N, C-alpha and C positions, 0 to 999 in steps of 0.2 A: 466110419466116415470122418474125414478131417474137415474141420471148420476153420477157415482162414479168417482171422480177425485183423482188421486194419491196425496199423501201428498207432494212428491217432484217431481219436473220436471226432465226430463232426464239430463239436464245440472247440476242441483243440485246433483243428484245421481253420475254423473261422477266426479264432483268436490270432493265429499266425498270420493269416491274410490281413487282418486289421492292423497288426503291428507293422507289416511291410508297407501297407498303404500309408500308415501314419508316418513312418520314416521317410517315405518319398514325399509326402506333403510337407514335412519339416524341411527337407532339403530344398524343395521348391521355394518355401518361404524364406529360407536363409539366403537363397541365391539373389533375392531382391536387395540384399544389404551389402553387396560387394563394394570395395573401395573403387569408386569410379571418378575420383577427382582428377583433374588434369593439372599438369605442371604449369601451363601458361595461364596466368590470371589476367583478366581484362582490367584496364585502369578504371573503368566505370563501375565495375561490379566488385563487391567485397563478400565473397562467399564465406560461410562459417569454416574456419580452419579446424580440422580435427585435432582433438586433444587426448587426454588420458582415457576417457571412457570410450571414445570412438576407436582408439588404438586397442583397448581391451577387447572390444567387440570384433574388430578386424583380426585379432589374434585368435579368437574363438572360432571364427569361420574360415581361417586361413587354409586348412586342409581341403575344404570344399571349394574355396575360391581358387586354389592352385589347380585342381582338376578342371574346373570350368575355364580357367585362364589358358589352359592348353589349347582350347578349341575356340575361344572368343578373344578378339583383340582388345575389347574395352573392359575386361574384367581383371582387376588387380587384387593382390593380397595385401598391398601396402598403399596407404593414401599419401599422395604428394599434391600440394604442400601439406605439412602438418606442423604441430607446435614443437617439434624437435624431441627433446629428451623425455618429456612427459608422455608423448604419443608412443615413443619407443618403449618406455617402461610399461605402459598399459598393454602394448602389443606382446611383449615378452611374457607378461603375466597371463594373458589370454591364451597364447600358444602353449604355455606350460601345462595347462589343464589336460591336453591330449597326451602328454608324456607321463602323466601321473603326478606332476607337480614336483616340488622340492623334496618331498619325503618318500618318493617311490622306492628308493634304494634302501630305506631303513626297515622296510617290511621283509622279514625273512620268510622263506618258504616253509610251510608246515608239512610234515610227513603225515602218513595215515594215523600215526599214534598221537599226533597233536603237538609233537616237539618241534622246535625250530631246528632247521638244518644249518 
């Protein structure tokens, strides 16, 4: 008689479901932080102009904001107005984390024997 065993145990399956739900919850939380500043400023209001840290955050969430921005007209990956070069610098540092950063190319691939190729 052949006994078929499941590839994953119940605990493994539950952990996978929790990871997927956690990722979806994180995406939902990040979607609340999109760059939604408008270019036209009212003369009576003076909103906080995004600087380095806001640019850094917008860089981190840019891939998610891009996908959402394809379907919504009020979601942007870049805040306008901003403080200029400091915002740009923070944005580029934030977006660099998804590409592996500055040192991604310096890591060589390792073969099965552990030597760099």
